[in-house]
N, C-alpha and C positions, 0 to 999 in steps of 0.2 A: 587603114594603114597597117602594114605588117613589118615586123623587125625580125630578120633571120640571120644568124651567124652560123654558117655551115662549113664543116671541115671535110664533109664527105665529097663534095664536088669542088672544094677549095674556092667557093664563091660566097663569101659572106655578103648578105643582101639586106638593105633597109628600104622599106617602102615609105621613106620620109627623109628629107634633109637636103638642103641646098642653100647657098648664100643668095641665089637668085630665086625667082618664083616660076612655077609652071602655071601658065595662064591659058587653059584650053578654051576652045570656042564652045560655049554652052549649047549652041544650036547644031553643032556638027555631031554626027554619030561617033561613039567611042571607037578607038583603034587599039591594037595590041602592041604597037611599037612606040609607046610614050614613056621614056625613061631617060636617066642619065647614068653614066658608068665611069669607073676609074680602075686602072690596072694597079693593084696593090704592090706589084713588084717595083714600081717606080719610087716608092718611098724607101729610104735607106736606114730607117731607125731600127727596125726589128724584123726578123723573119717569122717569128711566132709570138703568141701572147699567152700569158696565164692570168694576168690582171688586166682589166679593161674598163674604160669609161666611155660610153657613147652618149652624146647629147645632140638633140635636134629640136628645132622649133617648127611646129606644124599645126595646121588647123584641122586636126583629126585625132584618132586614137591609135594606141600601140598594143602589140603583144610581142613577145620575144622568145626565141629559141637559142640556146647556146650549144653549139655542136649538134644541132638538130634535136636537142632535148628541151621540151617545153619547161619554162619556169612558171609553175602554176600560181605562184603568189600574185603575179600581176593580173592573172585571169580572174581572180576573185575580187578585184577592185572595180568599183563603179566609176568608170571614166566615160561620161557621156560625150557624144560627138557634138561639137559646137561649131556652127558655121561662122566664117569670117571673123574668127578670133584666134590670135596666136596663142599657142600653148607650148611650153618648154618641157620636154621629156628627157630625163637622164637615167641611164642604167649603169650601175657601178658594181663591178665584180672585183672585190678586193678581199684577199685572204680566202676564207671559206664562206663568205657572206655575199648575198646578192641583195642590193637595195635599189628601190625604184623611187625616183623623185618626179613630181609633177608640179610645174610652176615654182620650183625651188623648195618644195616641201616634201620631206620623206614620208611616203604613204605606207610603205610596207617593206619588210625585210625578212629574209629566210636563208637557210643554207643553200648553197649552189647545188642544183640538182643535175649533176653530170659526173661521169666517172673519169673521162679524159679531159683534163683542163687545158691541154695544149691546143691553141688555135693557130694553124698555119696562116701566113699572110702572103701566099703565092698565087692568089686567084684574082677574080674580078669583083669589084664592089659595085653593085647595081642599086640605084635609087629610083623608086617609082613603081616597080613591079618586081616579081620574083618568079624563078622557075620552080616547078614542083619536083623536078628531078634533073639530072645532068643532061644538057643539050636538049631539053624539052622546050617547046614553044611557050610563049607567055599567054595568059588568059586576059581577055579584055575586061572581064568582070572584076579583075583584081587590080585594075589600074588606079593609080592615085590621081584624083582629079581635084587639084587644089594648089596650095602654096606651101613651099618648104624653104628653110633658110638655116644658117648657123649649124651645119652638120660638122661635128668634130669628134675625133677619136683619139684616146690616150692609152698608153700602155701601163697606166697606173690608175689608182683610184683617186678621184677628186674629192676634196673635202666638202662638207655641207655648206660652208661659208662661200667657197668658190662657186658651187652650183647655184646658190641663192643670188650671187652677184650676176651671174650670166642670165638667170631667169628674169631678174628685175631690170635688165638692160643697163646695169652699172658698169660692167666690163664685158669685153668680147675676147674670152680666153681661147687662143688658137690651139687646136689639137696637134700633138707632135707626131702622130701616125697619119692622120688625114684631117684636112680642113677644106670645106667648100669655098672658103674665102681665099685660100692660097693655091691649092692644087687645081690644075687644069683638068676639067672633066669633059667627057663627050656628051653632048646634048642631042637626044633623039626626039624630035618633035616637041621640044621644050623651049619656052621663051624665058628670058631672064631680064632682070632690071636691078638697079642698085637703089638701096634705101639706107637712110640713116639708122643707127642703132636705136635711137629713142622712138622711132616710129613704130617699132614692134611692140612697145608697151603703151602706145597712145591709143585711147579709145576713140575711134572715129564714129561720129554721129551720123546715122543713116535714117532716112524717113521715107515713107510711102504715102501718097495722097490718094484718098478714096473720094471720088467726085460726088457721091450721093449726099444730099443735104439732110441733116439730122439735127435734132435739138442737142443741147450740151450733154445731158445725161446719156442719151442713146449713143452719142459719139464716143463717150468714155467707155461704155460697155463694148462697143464694136471693136475698138482698138485692143481691148483685152482679149477678145475672142480670136483675133488674128495674131496673138502673141506679141502685142506691142503696147505702147503707152501714148497718151496724148502728147504730141510733140510741141516743144517751144524752142525756137532758135536761141542759142546762148548769146549771140552777138549780132550786130547789124549785118555782118558778112553772111552768116548762115541764114538770116532773114531774107536777104536779097536772093540767095540761092533758092530758098523755098518759093518765093514769089515768082522767080524766073521759071521754075519747073511748072508752076500752075499756068503761067502764060503760055509756055511752050506747048503744053498738052491741050490748051484751050478748054480748060475746065474751070468749074467753080466761079463762073462769072456772076456779076451782079454787085449790088452795093455791099452786101455782107458775104465775104468770100469764104473764110476758113476760121474754125475755132483754134485758139492758141492755148497750149497747156500751161497756163499760169493762173494764179489767184491771189488776192489780197484779203481773203476772208480771215486769216489769222491775225494780221496786223494791217489796218487800213493804210493804204498808200504804199505798202511794201509788197511788191509783186514777186512771188516765189514760183519756181517751176514745180509742177506736180510730180515729176519723175524723181527728182533728187533734192528738192527743197532749196536749191540755189537761188539767191536773190539776183534779179536782173537789174542792170543799170543801163542808162542810155537807151531807154525804150523808145522806139520810133512812133510816138503817139501822133494820131491825126489831129488836125486843128480843133481846138476846143475840148480835147480829151485829156484826161478822164473828166466826165461831166457829172457823174453822180458818185460821190465818194463813199457812200454807205451801202446803198442797195445793189450796186452793180459790182460784183466780185469776180466776174469772168471776162476774158479778153477774146477779141475777134479781129482778124485781119480784114480791112475794108479798103475798097478802091483798088486802083491798078498799081499803086506805088508801094504796096506792102505795108501801109500804115496800120496802126493798132487803135482799137477803141474798146472801152469797157462796156459790158452788157450784163443784164441780169442772167444768172445761171439757170433759173427754173422757169423762165418764160418760154413761150413757144417760138423762140427765134431759131431758125434753121440755117446751117452752113455746112460746107464740106469739112472734112477732118483729115488731118495729117497725123500719122502714127509713127512713133519712133520705135524701132525694134528693140526688144529687150534681149540682152546677151544670154545665150543658152536656151532661148525659147525657139521651138521648132514646131511646125505643123506636120501632122501625121495623116497620111491617107491609108485607111484601114479597109480591108475587105478584098484586096487584090491578090492574096496568097503569094506574097513575096518570100524569097529565101533569106534575105538579109534585112535587118531592121533599117539600115540606112536607105534601102530601096523604098521605104514608106515615108521618108522625111522630105518635106517641102519647105520652101521659103518664098517670100515676096521679093522678086528680083528685078522686076521692071514693069512696063506697061505694054498692053496690046489692045488696040482699038479703044484708047482712052480709058482703059480699065487695067488695074493691076492684075498680073497673072501669077500663078504659083508654079515654081520650078522645083522639080525633084532632083535628088542627088545623083540619080543614075539615069537621067535622060527622059523622065516623064514630065509632062507639063499639063496643067489645068488652066485653060484660057477661055475667054468668051468667044463664042462662035457667031452669034447674031444677038439681037436685042434681048432675047429671053433664053438663050440656049448656051450651055457651056459644054466643052468636050474634054475628054482625057486623051492626051496625045502621047504617042511613043516616038520620041525623036530618033531612036536607034533604028527603027523600022519605018519611020515616017508614016505611021498609020494611026487611025483613031480607034481607041479601044472601047470607049463608051461615051454617051452624051446624056445631058441632063437638061430638062425643060423646067424653068421656074415660073412662078406666077407673075413676077414683076422684074423689070429690067434693073431695079435697084438692089436686087437680092444677089447674094454670093453663094457658091456651093459649099457653105460651111455647115457643120453638123451632120446629122444623119439624113441622107437623101436616097431616093429610089432612082438608080441609074438604069438606062437601057443599054444593053451590051451590043456593040458593033463588032466585037470579036470575042472568041471564047475566053472566059476568065474563070479560074477555079473550077474547071470542068463543066461550067455552065455554057450552053450553046449560044451562038449569036442570035439576037432577037429577044432573048429572055431579059428579065429584070433582076437586079441585084442591089442590095443595100450596101452603100459605101459611105464612109464618114471621113470628114476632114476637120481636124481640130488640133489644138495645142495640148490636149489632155494627156498627162503622163500616167504611168502605172500607179495605182493607188487612188486614181480619180475616176469619176464617172462623167461621161459626156451626155449632156442633155441633147434633145433633138435639135435645138437651135445652135449647138456648138459650145454652149457654156459649160465650164468645168466646175464640178463640185467635189467635195471629199467623198470617197466611196462609202464612208460610214453613214453619210446622209441619205444613201439610197434606201428607199422603202422604209423610212422611219416614221411614216404617217404625218410628215410635215412637207410642205411644198418648198423645196430649196431651189429648184430650177425656176427661172422666170416663166417658162412655158409649162411648168408643173408635170413634166414628163418623168421626173425621178420617181414618181409613185406608180408608174405604169409597168406592167409585166414584172410583178414582184415575185414570181415563182423562183424558189431557190433550187428546184430540181431541174436537171437536164437528163431526160430519159432518152437513151439511144434507140435507134430504129431496131425493131425485132425484139424488144424487151417483153418478157412474158411474166405478167404479174402473179400467175398461179404457181410459178416455179420458184422454190427457195434459192437463195444465193449459195455459193460454195463457201466452204471454210477457207478463209484466206491464209490462216496459219498452217493448216494441214489439209490439203485438198482431198486426202484419202479418208478423212474423218467427216462425220456429219456436222452440219452447222450447230454450234453450241452457244446459244444466246445467253447473255447475262440476264438474271431475273432478280429483282428486289421486291419482296413481299412485305409491304408496310401495313401493319394493323393500325387503323385510326381510332376506332371505338368498338368496345364490346357493349352493344346496346342492350342485350337481354340474354341471360343464361337461364333457360327453362329446364329445370331438372325433370319435371314430369313429362314434358314433351320430348325430352332428350334432344334438344336443339339449342344452338347458340346463334343469336342474331349478330352479325358482324358488319362492320364497314371498313373497307381496306382499299389500298391502291396497289396494283400490280404494274411494275415498271420493267419492261424488257428492252434490251438494247442489242444490236447486231450491226454488222457491216455488210453492205451490198456493193461489191466491187464493180458491178455493171453500171452503177449510177455515177453522175457527176453533180456537183453542187456549186451554186453561185453565191458569192458575197456573204460567206458565213461570218457570223459575229461571235464574239467571245461569250456573250450572254446567251444561254440556250433558249430562253423564251423569245428571243428576237428571231429565232430560226424555226418558227412554227409552220407546219405544213397546212395547206388549206384542205377543205373536204375533197376537192377534185384531186389534189396531189396524193392524199391518203389512199384514195381508191385506185390510183394508177400504179402503185408499187406493191410488192409482196410484203405482207405483214402476217405474223402468226396469229391464228385464232385459238382461243382458249376455251376449254370446257372444265366444269367442276362437278365431278361424278357424285360427290356426297352432299350436294345442295339439297335442301329439304323441299319436297314437292316440285322440284324443277324450277322454282321461282327465284330468279336472280336478276337484279336491276343493275344495268350499266348506267351509272349516273352521269359520267363524263368521260370523254376520250380525247386525248391530244397526242399528236406525234410531232416530235422535235428532231432537229439535227444538231449534234454537238461536234464542234471542231476539235480534233485531236492531233492534227498534224498540219504542216505548212501547206500552203497553196501550191498548185502546179506552176511551173515557169510561165511567165507572162507571154501570151501569144500576141505578138504585135499586129497580127492580121485580124483579130477579132473586132468587129464593129461595135459590139455592145460594151466592150471594155470592162466586162465583169471579171472579178477575181475567181478563178475556177479551182475547185478542190476535187481530187480523185475520190473514188469510192472507199479506198482504204484510209483516207485522211479524215473521215467523219463517221460518227456513230448515229444510227437511226434509233431514237428513243421513243418508246410507246408508253404513255401513261393511261391506265384504265382504272377508273374509280367505280367500285362495286359496292352493293349493299344486298345482303341476303342472309337467310338462316341455313345453317349447316348441321347435319346430323352428327351427334356424338353419343356413343354408348357409355352411359354412366354406370359405374360399379359402386353402388351405395351400401355394400355390406358393412363397412366400417363407419357409416354415417353416425355422427357428423364429423368424424375424423378421417374422412375419405379424401383421396387424391385422384383427380381425373386427368387423363391424357387425351386431348382432342386435337383436331387439325382440319385443314382444308386441302382437298385433293385438287391439283392443277394438272390438266392434261392437254397436250397439243392436239388440236382437232384435225382429223383427216390427213395427218402427215406421218409417214413411216419413221420409225426410230433411226433408220438408215440415212434419212435426209436431214432431220432436225431432232435433236435430243437434249434433254436437260442433263446437267451435271451438278454434283454436289459442290464442287469447287467454285462454280459460277452462280450459286444460289445464295441469297442472303435474306435474313428476316430482320425487320426493324419494328420497334414499338417504343415511342418516346413519351407516352402518357403515364399517368399514375398507375402502378401495378396493383395497388390495393383497391379492388373493386368492393362494392357493398357486401357481397357474400363470399367472394373468392379472392385469392391472391394469385396473380398470373406470373409465371416464371418459366425458365428453361425453353426458350424459343429455339426452334431448329428447322432445318430444311433437309430433307432426305430424298434422294432419288430412288424410287421404288422399282425394284426389278420384278417385272410382271411378264405375263405371256401375251399381253395385248400388243397390238400393232403400233400404238402410239406411245410416246414417252410420257411417264407419269411422275409427278413430283408431289411429295407430302410435306406440307408446311404445318408444323405442330407446335403445341405449347402445353404447359402443365397448369391445372387449376387446383389449388389447395384451398379447401373450404375454411372459412373463418368461423370457428366453433364457439367462440366466447359467448355470443349472444344466444346461441342455441342451448348451451349449457344452462344459462340463466333462465331462459324461457321455456325449456322442456324438462331438463333433468331436475332442476331445483324445485319447480312446482310439483312435479310427480313425486319427488322425495318428500315434500311437505304433505302431500295427500296421503302417501303411505304412512307417514308418521301419525297423521290424524287418525287413520284407520287403526293403527296399532294401539293408539292411546285409549281406544274404547275398551280395551281389555282391563283397564284400570277403573272404569266406571262401576259403581255399585251394582251388585247383582239384581237388586230390586228395580233398577232403572233400565229395564229391557227396552222400552221405547226409545230412550236416548241412545242406547248402544246400537240398536238396529238402524235408526234413522241416520245417525252419523256414519255408520259403516256403509249403508246402502248409498247414501249421497256421495260419499267419497268414491265408491266404486263407479257410480255413474259418471261423475265428473272425470275420473281417470280414463274411463272408456271413451268418453267424448273427446277428451284431450288426445287420446291415442289416435282416434279417427282423423282428427284435425291435422295432427302431425303426419300421419301416413298419406294424407291427400296431397301434401307438398312434396312427396317423393315419387319416383317412377314406380310403376307396377312391376314387381319382380316375382319370379317363381321361387326364389330362394328366400330363406329367413334372414333378415338383417339383424344386426346387433341391437338396433333401436327397438326392433320387435321383441327380441328376447327380454329387454329391459321392461317394456310395458307388459308383456305376458307374465313375467315374474311378479310385477306389482299387482296385476289383476288377480292372479291366482292367490296371492297372499291375502288380499282383501276378501276374496271369496271364502277362504278358509276361516278368516276371522268371523265373518257373518255366520257361517255354519256352526262355529263354536258357540256363538251367542245363542243361536236357536237351540242347540243341544243342551246348553246350560239351563234354558228355560224348561226343557222337558224333564229335567231331573227333579226328584223330590226335594223340597225345601224343608229342612227339619233342624230343630235345636235340641241338643242333648247334653245332659250333664251327668257325669258318673264320678262317684268318689269310691275308690276301692284300693285294695293293696296293689303294690307294684307288680306282683307276679300274676295278677289277673287282668290282662289287657282287654280293652274294649274291642269289639268287632270292627274291622276296617270296612268303611263304606264310601262310595263316590258321592260327593256332595257338590253343589254349584261352586262353592268357594274353592274347594279343592281343584275342581276342573279348571277354573279360571287361573288359579295360582299355578297349576301345572303347565298350562299353555303359555302363561307369561314366562315361566322358567324355560320352556323350550325355545321361545323366541329370543329370550334374553337371559342366558345363564349367568350373566355377570351380576344379577341381583340376588342370587342365593346366598344367604348369610353363612358365614363360617361357623365352626364349632365354638368359636370364642364369642358366644352371645352374651356372656356375662363378664363383667369387668373385674370382679373381685370375689373373694370367698363369701361375701354377703349375698351372693346369688342375685344381684341386681342386674337385670338384663341391660346390655348396652344398646346404643342407638342402632346397631346393625341388626337387631332382632326384628326390625320392621322394614317392610319393602317399600313403603310409600309414606307420605306425610300423614296419612290417617292413622299411623302407628298400629297397623294390624300385625300382630306378632307372627313371626315366621315359624315354620314347623320345627325349627331347631330349638324353640323355646320350651318345649315340653318333653317329658320323659317317656310318656307312653306312646304306643304306635299310632293311636288315633290322632294325636296332636291337635285335638279340637279343644279350644279353650272353653272352660265351663261357663255357662250362662249365668251362674249364680253370682259371679263377682262383678260383672259389667252389664250394663243395660244395652249398650250399643258399641259400635266400633271406636268410639272415643275413649272407651276403657275407663270410664269414670265409675268407681265402685258404688254399688247401690247401698241403700240403707240396711239391707239384709246382712251386710258384713259387720254391722255395729249393733250393740246391745241396747242402745237408748237413742232418743231423738237427738242427742247432742253429737251423735256420730262418733262416739268414742268406741273404739273396738272393744269387744268383750275380752274378758280375761282369758278366755280360751284361746285367743289369737296371739296374745302377747304375755310374757312372763312378768313383766314389770312395767312401771310407768315409762320407761325408756322405749316401750313399744318394741322390744325385741321379741320376735315370734317365739312362742313356746314350742316344745317338741310335738305338741298336738297338731301344729300346723304342717307337720311333715308326715309323710306316709311311712317312712322307714328311718332307721338310725342314720342313714346318710344325710338326712335333713334336706332332702330335696323337696322343695315346696311343691305342694299339689296345685292343681289348676285353680283351686278356690282360694289360695292364699298368695296373692301377688303383693309384692312390696309396695306399700302404700305411697312410698315416696314418689313414684312415677305417676300415680293417678290419685287425685284428691277425691274423697268421698263427697257425695252430694246428699241433699235432703231426700228422704225416702218418698216425700210427697211430690217431688219434682220429676218431670220427664225431661231427659237430656235434650238440649236445643239442637244437638247435632243431627238428630233424626226425627222424623215425624212421629207423633204418638200412635200407638197401636191399640188394638182392641184385645184386652186380656182374655176375653171369652173365646177368641179365635186362635189363641196360642196352642200349638199342638206339641205335646210331650209324650212320646210313645214309650220311652224307656227310662224308667227311674229306678235306680238301685241305691240301696243304702249299705255301704261297705264299712263295717266297724272294724278298726284295726285292733281293738282290745276289748276286754270285758266291761270297761267302764262305759256308762252311757254318755252319749254326746248329743249335743243339739246342733243341728245343721240348718242353716238358712238357705233357702233356694230363691232364685230370681229367674223368672222366665224371660226368654229373649225370642223375638219373632224374626225369622230370617226371610220371610216372604213379604212382598208388598201387600199392605192392607189399607183400607180406608182409614183416615184419621179418626180417632176417638177422643173422648173427653180427656184433656190433658191432666185432669186432677186425679185420675185413677192411678193407683200405685200397683207395683208388681205384687204377685202373690208371695206370701211368706210361708214357706213350708218348713216343718220341723221333722 
């Protein structure tokens, strides 16, 4: 139904409205001269309009133009066509606003979309058809085939309360410009009748009888499949009408005639209608009924008088079924390539050969031809378009059926076969093969939702067009002049092994690529991506990028798992009312193809270990498109992403700085580098490498402080330390890659090795020197000859290694010339060279027997160890001038302050050193230097500096005068 207000040809036209009804013959072919009209010049209220209200009651739909300008707001509304149901439409143009009302409710409002608001009223008002241009003939395809009434027009805007009163049949407000109830209109092939106002709002119950006998459950299902409900007469009058129809058609004979749509299962003895729950009273029960008050909860018409009797619902009692049509429910015939949706709409309108037939809105009919054959008939051309053979005479052409064409349909020739479907399924539903309707979300969900289980058949979501080439990549939808630029997400899962020596990293990762293929179409896509998984056959039938990894080690790469999904990113295509499958279709640009590939393999990485263990490595994975030119498909940095959501602190490295970079190369294929940074965790290496090596170096250095006599100890410790260090060095080097350059760790170990080697050489050289003990007493101006001795060599080398142990000139704390603790280098109290005045700095052996510096008995005159008078001037033991070599009173090497070293018994050998054999003591140079003419008595004690076998500890040192 169309609504047109046109100022161009001065003929405002409405395809709806009349106080009487147009009742065409449904069997006659349509004609182009079915309408009513009125000359607007006959009204005397106004010659033009700027405000307008138009209302009409019609069993159809509307759209409207104002001065030939479409008002798009009404075109966006969902206003389904409903057969045999009155609907009230009102269009209000008031001020600058257009508002549309349906059944008294304002559904939409918008500014008036027109420049010229003036609507002249000097033309002809036509109802039922409209001309496409001035003086043009009418089109039979645009004819209104139905009923119209209450057509009214006002030159002002009606209020919402007035419109609601008209729609609900409370008032019949007459239009002041035009009213179909007052003005005389010209009827062209139109019939009219008068009805009461209330009848337009009264719901008339209509039923259809299907004569095949079924059990109760199957009868209920069958009524739903034809868009109806199990019928129950509301009163005795309606029950009589139902029984009369059954008798007239001579169907449903027998003792049990027809199921009635009532039940008392909710409350025993209270019978309610299944359709609306209304309680029935004055039920025409047969004699002795109801006879089972608990088990029998269903009702059946029995006998010829239309009496009722209760029966069990789930027993195998069979009877005919009467179905009451549900308002707004329509059958659709799909697969005939119609131009208008209403051309696919059918209804149960009557009976043919004792069977209900299905009548189309535009002259098509589906009726029974013989016992097992149905035909699709075109009443306009009085020809058969197709026929269907069924297995049983009790079956109906519902659901998906294979029809044989008796005339060309959809460019298919006569004699071929084509799938057609007849069902009540709407958009958003899926039709099972038997005509049952289920929600589209239940399609291919791995559960059987259809009774015939056909919802799990043909679950492919791809629709591949003819001529599709799977080897050819799709074009770039955003910019056809650019190559296809797929999105890529490189997700690192695990770093399984980082092999420094092999310079390889074993990884596990997922590469996700997504792109659009505009050549494809998709069916029934879901919001959850994993529900849109492609099968193996589907994956092989479309173009997909193949990847190569140039830096994989030894060419060994494992593809653990591969899945391809389709992700919905846009709305579906407009519903095609001719599609038999009733699938929701998506264009190629409305979905992304997503490819997940799970890989595992080792990849080469060049390690730069010069700064080991403080090194930082940059590694990566090269991804290359295989056998595709960069001009067709290319990676881009903006569409590449790297992900890693695991712990970045690995056992030996810290991972950071992930990146993806498109490498510009001279190759034919596009190359992408996915990289990351490895920072070595050096704490454990410092503790396990540097600390032990430092300790070994310290042990080697400490051998310089071992006594000269203990050569075996010094050499064994030094050699062992060197061997352990060298072994440690080899072990550490084996865990690093072989390199031609010297690493910092090598420099460290080389330095330690060389130092230990030098220490060993020093020990050997010391042993080769002459070991001698010499004492000389003489004037200050007569120095002893300087010679290299083992003690001096060890002392010198220690000073070279550690100059911090050289005593300062302040070896004495006070004028009493007592040497301070800084005169000794180690706890053994060996005096430093700063403790002596002469160049030789060799302590005399006459004062001490060993390095413990305990004075021997030779320094005393008697066994009581009392120093002789020659050493001290008085009992206070102040040294006399004879203890000094010159007037400066510098004590000679033989006169040490006894406060630092206690004298011992001349018969005892000091416990600090093993006893020596006095017969093997070598003294090559002895000189007696007398500072004056007086005679002096000197006591000498021999000291042996070389290791000798132990002798009798009771022997005493020689006493020399």
